[in-house]
C-alpha positions, 0 to 999 in steps of 0.5 A: 497499543494495549497488550494483545490477547492470546492468539493463534496466527496461521500463515498460509504461504508461510515459506513465501517471500512476504512471510519471510521478508515482512510478516515474521520480522514484524512479529519478531519486533512485536515479540521483542517489544511486548511485555508478555508474549506467552499467549502467542503462537505462530503456525506457518503452513505451506506444501513444502515438505519441511519439519519445524526445525528446518523452518525455524532455521529458514526464518532465522536466516530471513530475520538476520537478513531483513532485520538490521543487526542493531535490532537483532538479538539472538537471545530474543530470537531464541524466545521468539523461535519457541512460538513458531510451528510448521505444518506441511499442508497443501491448501488445495487438499481438504484432507490435509486440514486435519493436521491443522485441526489437530494443532488447534484442537485445544485452542478454540477459545483463542483468537484465531487469525488465518493470514492468506499470503497466497494467490487470490485464486486460492482464497475461496478454496482455503476458506471452504476447507477451513470451514469443512474442518470446523476451524472457523470460530466466532473469534476467527479472522481472515486476512486477504492480501492484495490484489484481491481479484483481477476485476470487479467480477473476480473480486465479487466472486472471491468476496462472495465465497469468503462471505459464506464462511466469515462475516464482514467484521471478520474479513481484513483486506490488507493494504500495507500502505495504510499501516505506514506511520505517515499515512496515519499521521495524515489523518492526525494532520488533517483532523487534529490541527485547526490550521490545515483543515480550513485550507483543505479544499478547492479554494486553497489547494491548486493540485495534489500529486501522489507518487509511488516510485520504485527502482526495482524491476519485476525480479522473479515476479514476472509471471504474476506482474505481467498478468496484473500490471501497474494499474491493478498492482498499485493504483487500484489499491495503494494509490486510491486509498491514499487519495481517499484519505486525502480527499475524504470529509471529516468523519464524526469519529475514528470508528472504523466504519465512520472512516470507511464511509467517508472513503467510500464517498470519495471513491464514488465521486471519482469521475469515470474515464471515457475512452477519450479520457483514457487516451488524453488523461492517462499515460501508461509506460513500459521500461526499457534497458537503462541504468539504476544507480550507475548499474545497467539493468535490462528492459521489461521485455528482457526480464525472466518470465515476461512474454515476448511483445507483451503490452503490460504497463510498468508505469501509469500516470493519470489526472483524476477528478473528484466531482464533489463540492470540496474538490471540484476542478482540483486535479489529482495526479497519480503516478506509479512505476518500476525502474524509476529514478528514485525509490520514493513514495510521497504526497504533494499538496500544492497550494494556490499562489497569493492573489497579488505578489508584492515581494521580489522572488514571489513568482507564480512557481513559488507556491506553498507546498506540503510534502508527506513522505512515505518512503524511504524515510517518513516525514512531513515538509512544509515549504514556505517563502522566507526573506533572503538575508540582506537589505532588500525584501527578496524572498525564496522558498525554504522548508520546515522539515519534520523527520519522525525518527529524529523528532520522536527518537524511537523506532517507527513501527513497520506497517505490517507490525501495526496491521497485524496487531490491528487484526489481532485486536479486531480493529478494522480502521485501516482495512478495506471494506467490501463496498470500497473494493467494489467501488475501486474496481468499478472505476478501474475496469473501464480503463483496462477495457479502453486500453484493450479496445485502443490497442495502443502499446505502452510508451517506452521509458528508460530505466532510471528516469521518471517515466515517459515524457508523455507523463510530464506533458500530461501535467504541463497541459494544465500549466503545472509540473511534477515536483521534481521538475519545478 
């Protein structure tokens, strides 16, 4: 990546978990690995009554906690700390923005990034207050964290309010999954290699599985999570964005709008769910008490901040159909949940079996498979059949494993490192355009409406499992199974 220009990066929610756990450690790495950081300034904004010295100590403790010891250098930290500044500002109070105006008074010609790591309900008010304080310039950008809205109507209201202040090319709707090296390698895999693209269609692909599994519960996010649930928190953004990259047509170039145009076509090709489809093709679950890595954990209803008897889902699996020529009749299975057996995010492309099996061991279950791992370790596996050593011609599955860390011998950038640098450089490729967001909510909203009308409770599953048994039944009905069950 080219040397980033001078910039002022203003974090609203600067004392929050995301800023301390992800954003500031990411900037520490970029500071450490960039030749000249003299033009960088990071201003944290929050309503907590802190001074800059106290805030710097807070960030120091967070970086030591979330950055591996081998990567943390006190001398580098001391230089990085000189870039930090803290302002006690209540984002809902217009008069408080005078402090920010004073801090930015001499930097109108610099790139100015306003990162809104706050509740989405505050986005419109913050943008209005920034404009009223004359802080929005032609070189400004605004970063909106997900989930952006609660429904199509709420997302539209937020987008319209932000669009009064910022142009579409100044708005960066962030999804950190798109910053992962493996997701970008998926684009390289498809469009940079001649061996895969000819097979990337209904004639060769049997099914596609996308799994985003977490072992953690809701923790101290109970109040937030119970309002949104797994469908809004994970499927509407992360899972659908991965599906779009997998299913989109080859763009004519890597221009941001060329790529986003193709993703939008996929979203518009998603088959809408009828009420019967919601009942038959979607499984929602809620975790009960169980064990994670041998440690007893409580059920969702026993977590702090969770209302008694709530029906919010912590797990969703679904069959999705993409109604276009490339993917007709190829099922896409999406699955996400909390308190599952493993922390794992992966994409599995199962190819069709050979039309006539002549070798012993080459039964219907032994198909070629491409596995793209997003976390905890990033890499790509290609599963093929190979001959078992010996006299006969029996075959068995083996895998070719590309481990990025082992292959490239360099530290992989964290997703937020890349996305922050993309914001500063003005590269919109890995960010959602407004019409993409509208299309995603248009597809998601009827699912929630059907759940509300049916009043069926989520299916229980024990913490430490792969979700409700109905999730396995969902895919078995198509004569298939999840990867770990094969």
